[in-house]
N, C-alpha and C positions, 0 to 999 in steps of 0.2 A: 289090721286096723279097721275099726268100725266106721260107719258113715257119720255118726254123731260126734266122734272124737276128732278134733282138729289135728292136722299134721304138725309134727315138731313141737308139741306142747303148747299150742296157742289156745285161746279161750274159745269155748263153744259159741257158735253164732257169729264168729268173725269179729267180735269186739276186741279191740286192742288191749284193754285192761279192765280192771274192776270198775273204775270210775269213768270209763269211756275216753280217757286221755291216753295217748301213747307217750311213754317216758323215754327220753333219749338214752337212759341207762339200761335199756333192755338188752338182754344178751342175744346171741346169734340165733337162739332157738325161738325167739319171739315172746318169751315170758317177761312180764313187766318187772323192772327193777325199782329200786328206791328212786324217788325224784332227785334230779340233779340240782344242787344248789351252787350257784356261782358266787365267788367272792367279789365284792365291789372292787373297782380299779383303785390302784394307789392314788393318793391325792395329787401327785405330780403328773399323772397321765391326763392329757387333754386340757391342761391348764397352760397359760401363757408362759409361766416360769416355774421354778421350783417352789414347793409349798413351804419349805423351810431351808435354812442354810445346810448344805451338804447333800440335798436331794438331787441337785442338778449335775451336769457333767463337770468333770474336773477342769479347772481353768489354770493352766500352767503359767499364764501371763500374770496372774495375781501375785503380789509380793507375799512373802511369808509362807507358812504351811498351807498345803492344799486343803480344801474343805472335805469333810467326810472321812472316809477310810481310804482315799486315793493315795498315790505316792506323794511323799513330801521331799523337799530338798534335803539331800544327804548332809549330815553333820560333817564338819571339817575334819575331825579325827578319823572318820571312816574313809574319807578321801585320801588322807595322808597314808593310811595303812595300805590301801589298794595301790597307791602310787609306788610305795616301797616294794611291794610284791612284784608289780609289773617291771620296775627298774631292775630288780634282781633277776627276773626272767631274761631280760635283755643283756645284763652284764655278765652273767655266768657263762653263756656260750661265747660271748665276745672275748672275755679275758682268758677263757680256757684255750680258745683257738690262738689268741695272741701269744700265749705262753709257749705253745708248741710250734707255731708257724710264724714266720716273719713276712712282712709285706702287707699288701692291702686286703688280705683275706679276712682278717679279724673285723675291720670296720664294715666290710661287705656282709659278713654274717650278722653283725649287729643291726645293720640297716634292714636286712631281710626279716629278722625277728621283730624289729620295730614295726615294719609294714604289715607283718602277719597279725600283730596285736591290733593295729588300726583296722585291719579287715574284720577281725572278730568283733571289735567294738562297733564298727559300722553296721554289720549285718545282724548282730545279736544283742547289741546294746551293752555288752559286758566284756571287759578284758578279764584275763585270769584273776587279777587282783580284785576286781569288782565282783567276780563270781564268789570269791572267798568271803568277802565282807557283806555281800548282798545288796550292792548298789547297781545302778544302771544309768547309762548316758542316753538321753533322748533329745529330740528336737524340742526347743522351747515352745514353738507355736502349737504343735498338735500331739506331742508325746510319742511320735514315731521314731523308728531307728534313724540314725544319722546317714547311713550309707558310707561306702568306703572313702569317697572323695572328701566329704565333710569331716569324717573321723580322722583322715590323714592330716588335713589342714589344722584340725583342732590340736593334734599332737605336735605338729610343727609350730603352732602358735604359742606353745608353752614357752617359747623363747621370750615372748612378751612378759610372761609370768616371772621368768628368771631375771629380767632386767629390773633396774632400780631396787637392788637389794632384796630380791625375791618378793616384792610387794604383791605381785599378781597371785602368788600362791597363798598369801595371807588374806587377800581380799574377801574370800568367802566367810571370814570370821565376822564381818559386819555388813555384808551385802544381803539385801532382802531375799534374793533368789539363790544365795550362796554360790555365785558364779566367780570363776577366775577370769582373767582377761581373755584367755583362750576361749572360754565358754561364751563370753560376750562377743568375741570376734566371729564365731560361727553359729551363734544363736542356739546354743545347747544348754542343757541343765542336767545335773547329776541328781538322781532321785533315789530314795530308799523306799521300796514298796512296803 
């Protein structure tokens, strides 16, 4: 290497670049790269609120569909289909055991499967039926998972939905948030992302 040639491909005389400015896009060898152009921040960054509807965080408290591309309350038909799938998952082992064994074994198996479904719904937001149809149960306030206790009580509170000629199951047809009585009792909402 000669004395006039800079090490690692730098410019002679120690100048950082042709115009005297060092570009942040220089490679590791010290050769200047093209100037870096930064995109302006989006309109909602640094402002007091969203620039337009749908730019802000999702508000699950608002009635009707959520703004933007966020999750929306699930349609009643999807909820019915997921409930049918979940009830079949509980009923098949319960009635199979009841057919072969007498005594309290069948209801115990049904309760265990029922609690397992509540556990999955509380920790993942989806029961097997909800996984099939693509819906999710979340907390109404912040969209987080319910947790086992709240999911268990939500499933238990479906007794309220069954009372008064199944009115609670029909309630999502005209409710703004499409909640059953059980959803209202534990402050949950079923969404379809």
